[in-house]
C-alpha positions in Angstrom: 0.3 0.3 0.1 3.1 2.3 0.9 4.0 1.5 -2.9 1.4 3.1 -4.1 0.9 5.9 -2.6 4.3 7.0 -3.4 3.7 6.0 -6.7 1.4 8.2 -6.8 2.9 11.2 -5.4 6.1 10.8 -7.8 3.7 10.1 -10.9 2.2 13.8 -10.2 5.5 15.0 -8.9 6.7 14.1 -12.8 3.6 15.6 -14.5 4.1 18.7 -12.7 7.7 19.4 -13.4 6.8 18.3 -17.7 4.0 21.3 -16.8 4.4 24.2 -19.5 2.9 27.4 -19.2 1.6 28.5 -22.2 3.7 31.9 -23.9 3.3 34.9 -22.3 4.4 38.5 -22.5 6.8 39.4 -19.1 3.9 41.7 -17.5 1.6 38.5 -17.7 3.8 36.4 -16.5 4.9 38.5 -13.5 1.0 39.7 -12.6 0.5 35.7 -12.7 3.2 35.2 -10.4 1.6 37.4 -8.1 -1.7 35.6 -8.8 -0.3 31.9 -7.9 1.2 33.2 -4.5 -1.8 34.8 -3.6 -4.0 31.5 -5.1 -2.1 29.6 -3.3 -1.8 30.7 0.5 -6.1 30.5 -0.2 -6.4 26.7 -1.2 -6.5 24.1 1.0 -4.6 21.7 -1.3 -1.5 20.4 -1.2 -0.4 22.4 -4.7 2.6 21.4 -5.8 2.6 23.4 -9.5 0.6 26.5 -11.1 0.9 25.9 -15.1 -1.1 28.8 -17.4 -3.5 27.4 -19.8 -4.4 31.4 -20.6 -5.1 34.6 -19.6 -7.5 37.6 -20.1 -7.3 41.1 -19.7 -9.9 43.5 -19.0 -9.2 47.1 -19.2 -5.9 47.6 -18.3 -4.2 45.6 -15.3 -6.7 43.3 -14.6 -6.5 39.8 -15.8 -8.4 36.4 -15.5 -5.7 33.3 -15.6 -7.0 29.8 -15.7 -3.9 27.5 -15.1 -3.6 23.8 -14.3 -3.3 23.0 -10.6 -0.9 19.8 -10.1 -1.5 18.7 -6.6 0.8 16.2 -4.7 -2.1 13.4 -5.4 -3.9 15.0 -8.2 -4.5 17.4 -11.3 -7.0 20.1 -11.9 -7.7 23.2 -13.2 -8.2 26.2 -11.2 -8.5 30.3 -11.8 -7.2 33.7 -10.7 -9.1 36.7 -11.2 -7.6 39.3 -8.5 -9.6 42.1 -9.4 -13.1 40.7 -10.5 -14.1 38.0 -7.7 -10.8 36.0 -6.5 -10.2 32.6 -7.6 -11.2 29.1 -7.1 -11.0 25.5 -8.9 -12.8 25.2 -11.5 -12.3 20.9 -11.6 -10.5 18.6 -9.3 -9.5 15.4 -9.6 -9.0 14.5 -5.9 -6.9 11.4 -5.3 -5.5 10.1 -8.4 -8.8 11.2 -9.7 -11.4 9.5 -7.7 -13.9 12.1 -7.0 -13.5 14.2 -9.8 -16.1 17.1 -9.7 -16.3 20.5 -11.6 -18.1 23.7 -11.6 -17.0 26.3 -13.8 -20.5 28.7 -12.2 -18.0 30.9 -10.3 -15.5 31.6 -13.2 -18.0 32.5 -15.3 -19.6 35.1 -13.0 -15.8 35.9 -12.3 -15.9 37.0 -15.8 -18.7 38.7 -16.2 -17.5 41.7 -13.1 -14.8 41.8 -15.0 -16.4 42.6 -18.5 -19.0 45.1 -16.2 -16.2 46.7 -13.7 -13.5 47.5 -16.8 -14.9 46.7 -20.1 -13.9 44.3 -22.8 -12.1 41.2 -23.5 -8.5 40.5 -24.7 -7.0 37.4 -24.8 -3.2 37.4 -23.7 -2.0 34.0 -24.3 -2.1 31.4 -25.9 -1.2 33.8 -28.3 -4.2 34.0 -30.3 
């Protein structure tokens, strides 16, 4: 049993180290680094790495980031919208995929809030 648990941890550690962020500008990468730190500090899952999958800008400097979440025992998808509703989990597989759940509602609400507050969206990453 211990070997299985260690195998799961090793599998997700390797997956996290292989994950690549989508190409983005230095400004977007810096904003994502800040949002990443804040998001991780508010989550109650043991996060190993976040890999940026998309970045949207509303107005000027108001971002919504969507990223893959590599925990020590599962992979999911999260979002951070620092100026438009915080952030959360969109999909999370739980322990090795057991108990998978998803809910895109809060991301949709954050995007709508950003649009109302800051104007139209501009997709920054991946490059259109």
